N, C-alpha and C positions, 0 to 999 in steps of 0.2 A: 504494499499499499504506499502511496507517495505520501510524504512528510509535506504539510503545509505551513509550518513553523521551524524557523530557522534557529538563530542564537538568542535565548531569554536570559537575562540577568534578573535577580530578585534581590532586593536589599533584606537582610535576616534582622530581626530586631532581637536583643539580648538584653538580660539584666544589667544593672551597672556592676561593672567588674572592679573589685577592689583587688589591692597589692596582697598576694598570698594565695589569691582564688585559683580552685583548680580549672583552668580555663580550658583544657582540652574536653573535660566532662560539660562544661557550660555550652562550648561550640556545638558538640554534639548534640547535646538535649535542646538546644535553640533551633537546630537544622530540623530535629525530629517533630518539635512543635510546629513548625512551620509548614512540613511535610503533610502533618495531619490536618491542620486548619485549612491549608489551600489544596487538598487533595492532591498534591504532586506524587509524580512517578518518579524514583531516582533511577537513573540510568548509569550504563558504563561511561566512561569518561566525562561525567559530571565533576564540576570544579567547585571546591568550597575554598573562598578565600577570606582570611582573616586579617584586619587593618594592624599594622605593627605596632600603634600605640596602646592597643588593647593587650598586645602579647607584653610588651615593655612594662605595663601597669602591673599586669599580673605577676612578673617576674621582681616587683619592687624595684627597677631598673632606674634608679634615678641618682642625681648628684646635687649637692649643695655647692652655693658658689664659693664657699670658704674652702672647700675641697678642691675647686678649680684653681682657686689662688695659691693653695699649696702645691698642687702639681706644676704651674707655671714657676712658682721658685724654686721648684726641684729641677727644673728644665732649662730656666734662664737665669742668667747672672745680671744682667743690666738692662738699659732701655730696650723696650720691645717694638719692632716693627710690625703692624699688622696689616697684612698684604691682602687687599680686595675682598673685604668682608661683603656678606651680602645685606640687602636694607630690609631689616624684617624685625619686628618686635618679637614675634615668634620664634625666629629660629637664632638670632643673634644677641638680642639685647641683654638677655641674662648670662650668655657666655662671657660679654664685655663686662657686665658686672663682676665676674669671676675674676677676669683679667684685672681688671682695674684694682679690687681688693688686694692684689698682689703687693701693691704701693710703689710698682715699677713705672717709670715715664714711659708714656706710649705714643707712637707715632703711628696715624691711621692712615693707610693708602687707598684712597677709593678709585676705583676705574670709572670712568665718564664716557658717554652720558648716563649709562646705566649701569648697573651690575651684570654679575655672570647670568642671570636668571632673567633679566629684562626689567628690573626695576629702575625706574628713571630718577636720576638726581636731576635733571635738569631737560627742557624741552629741545631736541635734537634740532628743530628748525631755528629756535633762538641761538644753539650752539654754532650753527652754520653762517647766521648773521652776524656773529662776533668777528668772524674770521679765525677763531683758535682753531688749531689742527689738533684733533684729538689724537692722532697717531704719533706725534711729537712734544707737543708742549705740556709743560709741567704747570700745574697751578698750586699755588698756596690757597689757605682758606682766605685770605684778605682779597686774593684776585677773584675768587669764586665769589664773594659776596658783593664786589664792586660790580661784577659783571653781570649776575643773574639776581641779586636782590637779597633783601635779608631774610625774606621767608620764603624756602622754594619747598613746597609740600608734593608728597607723593601723591599720584593723581587718585587713588582708591582710599589709602587710609588716611590721607590729609597731615600726614607727618612730615616734620623737616627732621630727616634721619640725621643731619650733619650737627645739627643743634643736638638732638637727642644723644647721638653717640658722645658728644662732647659733655653734654651734661653729665650722663653716666660716669665718666672720668673725672668728673669733679676738678675742671681745670687743670688735670693732670696729662693732657694730650693735645699734640699738635695735628692738624689736619692737613694732608697733601692731596692733589689729584693728578694722577698719571696714568697712562695704560702700559707703561712699560715696568715690569716689577722690579727693574734693577733699580728703580729711581729710590726706592727704600734704603738702598746704600750709602745714599748722600747722609743719611741721618742716623743709623744704626746698623751694626752687623750681626744682630740678633733677631732673627725673622720667625714670625708666626704667620703661615699662609692659611688663609682662611676661606679660600674659594673651595669649590667641592667637586666639580669636574675637570677643572685645569691645574688641579693641586700637584700631579707627577711631574709636569712640564716645569713648572713654576719652581718647585723645591730643586730639580736638576740644574735649572738656569742658574739659581741664586749659589748654589753649591759651587757650580764651576766659576762663578764671579768672585769667589774668595769669602763668601758669608762665614762667620764664625758658628753659628748656629742656625740651622733651617729645620723647623718642624713644621707639621699642618696640625688641623684640628683633630685629624684621624690620630695623632700621637699625643693627645691630652685626654685623660682620663681612660687609656686604653688597658690599665688595670686598677684595680681598687685602691683608692686612698681613704684610708682610715675607716673602712667598712663600706664605703660608697658603692652605687654601681658602677659599671663600666662597660664598654664594648673593645673586646681585644682588637677587631678588624678596624672598626671604624672612628672609635674614640668619641668626641663631640659632636661628629658628623652625623646627621639625621637627627639631632636632638632637638626638642621641642620646648617651649614656655609652659612650666608648670606654676610657678610663680615668680616674684620679682627675685627671690633668693633660691630656686629650685629650678632644676632641669629633668626632663624625662630624657632618657638615652634612647638611643635604636635597639631595638631587641637583640639580644645575643641567644645561641644555642637553638636557632630558629629549625635548624634542621631535626633535631630531636622533637622539637612541638609538631612539626607538620606531619612528620611520621606517625606519630602517636595518633594524631587526629585522624590520619588516613585509615590506619589499621583499625579504629573503633567503628569508623563509618562502613569500612568493607566488612567487616562482621556483624553490623547491624543490617545493613541492605544486601549484603552478598553482590555487590557491584564495584568494579574498579574505579573508586572516586579519588581525583587528584586534589591536592590541598598546597595553597600557598598563603606566604603572608605578603601583604603590599603595603606601600606607602604612596608616596606622591607619585602621581600619573606623569607619562611623558607626553605633553601637549602644551601648545602655547595659546596663549588668550591673544584674539586678534585685533583687541581694542588696546589694551595696555602693553602688547608685545612681551607679556610676562610668560617665561618658560616655568611650567609648573615644577618641575623636576629639582626639588632644593633637597632632596634626600641624595645619598652617594649612589644608590640603586633604587629601581622600583620595586624589586622584589628581593628581600633578603635570604629568603628561604624558600624551596619549594620543592614537591616530590618529585621522583624521576621522570614522571609522564609528563611534566610540564616543559623539560629539556627542549633546546632547539629552536628552528624557526618553521613557520608554515612554508607548505610547498603546493602554491596555488596556481591555479591558470587563471586568466583574464577572461571572465565570460564575455565581456564586451568585444575584446579583441576579436575571440573565436568567432562570435555572432557576427560582427562587421566585416570577418576576413573569410573564413574557410566555410561559414555557413550562411553566408549572404543571400545564395540562390535557392535557398530550402523555404518550404513555408513553414508556419510556425510549429506545427505539428512534429514535422520531419526534422526541424532544427532541434526542437527540445529533446527529442529521442537522440539524437547526434551529438548533442551537447552532454548530456547524462553519460554517453557511451565514450565520449572523450575524456571526461573526467575520471570515470571508473578504471580508465586504462591508463591514464598519465604517470610520467616517469616518476621516480622517486627524487631525483635530482633533476631541476627545473632550471638551475643558475644559469642565465645569459640567454634562455630560450626566449624566441618572439613570444611565444604564446603566454609569457608571464608579464609582457608589457604593460607597466602602470600599476604593478603591485610593487610593495614595500615590505621585504623579508624581514622585518623586525624580530626579535626575540618573543617566543609566544608570551613569557611572562611580562614583558614588557607591555604588550598588547592587552593582555587580562588584566595587569594592574591598572591602566589607565582607564579601562572598562569598569573595574571596581571602583576607583577613585569618584570617578562621575555619578556612578550608581549610589554609593553610600554618602557622598558630600562630605564637607567640612564642618556643619553646624549641627542642627538638632533634629536630624532625620532618625537618628538612633539605630541606625542599622551598620555598625561595624563588621557584620559577616555578610558577604554576598554569595549566593548560589547562582552559577553559570551552568546552563543546560544548552546542548546543541553547539558548543562553540566548536566542536571538530565534525559536525556534520558538514556536507555540502549539498550542491544541486542533486547530485544522484544517491543522496542517501533515502533510503526507504525503510519502513518499519519491518 
C-alpha cells in the first residue's frame, strides 16, 4: 500500500527535569504517554531526540563563576586577550563574569561588523559609508563610538553589547575591533580564543605568531574545579546562562545516555529506534543574518544508525529530464523504480543535482530545534517518524 505521509516531527512534553533525575526513564515514559494518547504506531528507524539542556540539567553539569575564575587563574598569568567572543547574554555574559572575577586585566577583541554567528555590532551599510575597511582597519573603542554613536543596539535584543561587556568587567577591560586575530598580540601574549567554529585555526595562527599562552573556551572547565561540572571535550563551549553567577555546560557522557534510551525503547516497542541529543540547529535567519549554531556541534551524541549523510536523488531533476516525456502515472511508477534501485554512492552524480548531503544528525538536529523551539513550548523531546522513508516507500 502506498504511503501518503512522509516525515512527521512531534514535540513531546515532559515533566520539569531536575538535577539528579533519571532522564532515561523520563524520556521513555514521556514517549510512552504520547504514543498512547495520540495513538501513534512506533516503527523501525523512528528517531527520538532529546535537547542537550535536559541532559546537562539531569547530570547537574553546572559551574559557578568563581570556578571559572579559578580555572582562568590556573591557566593564565597576566593580562588576558579575549578574541572574538559572540554577542550573547545567554552564551557569553556569564562566562565573561567568571573571567572578570579572576581580577586580571582584560582586552576584548571584537570582530566586526558582526560576530562569528552573525550578531551585528553595527549596520554594515553604515560601515560601508564610513570608508572603514573591515579587512585591514583596527578600531579602538573611541573610534567605534565616534563613528557609530554612543548607543549601538542589537537588532533583536536591544542590547549595546560593547557597553554590556565592558560594564561586566567593571572598568578593567579595554575594547578593540579587528578581523585579524593577530591584532590582540599588540596588547598581550596570553590569549583566550572565544570563537566556536574558527577556534582551531585561530589558535594555530596565534601560536605560530609567538603568543605565550593560547587557549580556547574548550580548554576552560574541561575538568572539574572544586567539584564543579565540566566537559572534557568542549569545556565552556556550548554553555548556557543559568543565572548571573552560574552556567549550564554542554552535556557529557552523551553516548552512554543515548544507548540506554535506545535499548529501553527497543525493549518496549520491539522496533529499531534511533536516539540523539541535539542542541542548536544549523540554519541562518534571513532577517538578522544570525547563524543559529552557537553550540560546537548540532548533536553531541547519537546512536550508530544516525551516522553518515543521506544518499538521495533529486526528484525534480529526474522529472524534468529523464521522465519529461512520460505521463503522470508512468512517470510516478518510473520514479519509484529509479529510487528503489538507486546507487548507494551518489557523490558527484547528475541525479543528485540540487541536494545538499549534510550530516544526518545536523539535518535532524535542525528539524528538532525548530520543532521544540527555545521558549515555552515545553517539548524538549522530539519524535521523528518517516525521516528515512522516500517516495518509493510503501507499507
